[in-house]
Steps between C-alpha positions, in 0.01 A plus 500: 500500500758227440561379136153605407330310782303714745547492877151451654391556857195340639355694801292268710638483849203378707294318624544125462190439299558795273850398433398141419224629267753704308733197419320385189524862351878502560527158346322618196732810484799266501348294224445806275814684599753219530805729475388760755637510844212485747529625850230471767461743799374298796467511882772289665240234619407409144848535341594117552180383332558705188874458475454141387304616189710460197295779327658754740860619464518672826304579823533842656401487871292795620550542872251696688646854563754434219339717234807707411734198497276291282466788245876530490536126430239516225656802321823318487336235283422759232137387467331556157156388593314503833189289526310587818256217596437652834329817378545721801671841565825351641539231236424763222756732650763224513444429124529875427822537697651184339580717197295286269364682199214251462287453815204274481210411730118418513218731368368524867799598721432647848636777719571741202773275369384539138709818471813277497413279202564537132265214413196356673417155350289196559151418618272686726452324835130432493450118522862423403721279700820650620706260311327587185533876578873474537521290186300744296756779575786288353284374222438856383847612571648216282229469258469133562219288636588269790305195384336248727798285512753754620362611845767345723551564859758459769831315435612251768849362532594158636607634826154640578336178400743297715450730803116469460535126475703482831220693680211297354634151521352221288189279515149641530411781277450828661300825485685832571281762682594866507263665746637861530500814299630852536151642524286404796188500291635227274546264804264214512551425871670233718186311580419471131841360415497269799183340377614472143822341585325230707262440214795458249672249730188308595318486159791518244773325695760763422759655718476871564781753512437864606729762342584849580763748610667481844252774616218259420630215720292591805185551295535155342576344843152625605345312206697179584397516872129485394541194270413136574773378267867580463625746243848660447590878538752593239470883578851654503668188371502579133642780292282596188683253261454215749141594552444492127649142506258412773203624299622329183515163680149541665195314381315823573556852650218660704544879567334830546582786262869540568857502339531131589188423300646679192835310548319168512312574185825615331668164554202310368353370809115444533361780712179547696473858614252670748410849382297777661599869474703476179407423147617152377469610142804734558685339794379134504723194424603515134423208276246221460651289777327690773169576682393804688240456782290801591176588676242711314480831687394838350810690632766281341750580358555810710877498517485611863798430724286560808136388558278453806288238343706280269198284409654429147756287681283379789239349270758282323476164686758235541261264315498729201875508484530125559251441209728705282807304614349169423476595136881477495562230755260244371447173698635464855857398518530192716811498724700173534 
């Protein structure tokens, strides 16, 4: 502890959506502990996104296979408080090995990690969104309520906004479409996105940009090949900060349940999301500027990563999603 101010470690190293949903909690921590030094343990691929956050004093990169090295780095920081928002055995062990006397996490941690914590704080998970779950830990830790006006998301700098603008160009408004997810069961399918993109162009007059990682490029090319109209494939052409800039500039973002969906929501973009196996009450887009489209099936949400049926996704039609999109797009944009 330096001059009476604690050194605080945030342990939330993956995945993208989980990291994004923890940002408001860290922002609240900074508000209530302004003199503390706040460090965030992250996977390398998310470090650039969080390093721009003024509420974080330092990012510690956790490389895969580098457990001993990262523990050594953390111990050198003389951590007083470890707040584990991951809630797993490895994350709990990192907090324990940090040397922090105060180690905090949720009431419902997994993999036996509860043995590592000195305090288990916050709301139980039932029906609570992940953003509010993370916030509740910090609220109880600090003894201060967040308040409706203090849930802020991802910080963007001018460079990210400028890079996004160069990719997008000017003129006709656009819809950003993020068609992929890490789980196969969250994927809506190429044919559905092909039909939706054509509907957006024909009936709303917008441009359509598909986004994704470099590994998604071939999948998105398959969508574009089936389209009657032209759309742009941005897969692999953006880092996370630039992607956030693209989403912020979009008239609308359409996505399945993915990290990109959470990123779009965090920068304040209107979001229409297709959900099937997962529960939108917990992992849906956060905030009022969003809409979730689902099909009523008795087995959803099942949280299965593999399924031989996937009727929950197959029964969501392009027309259903387009109807949701029109609520945000309004009348057709007439091109010059």
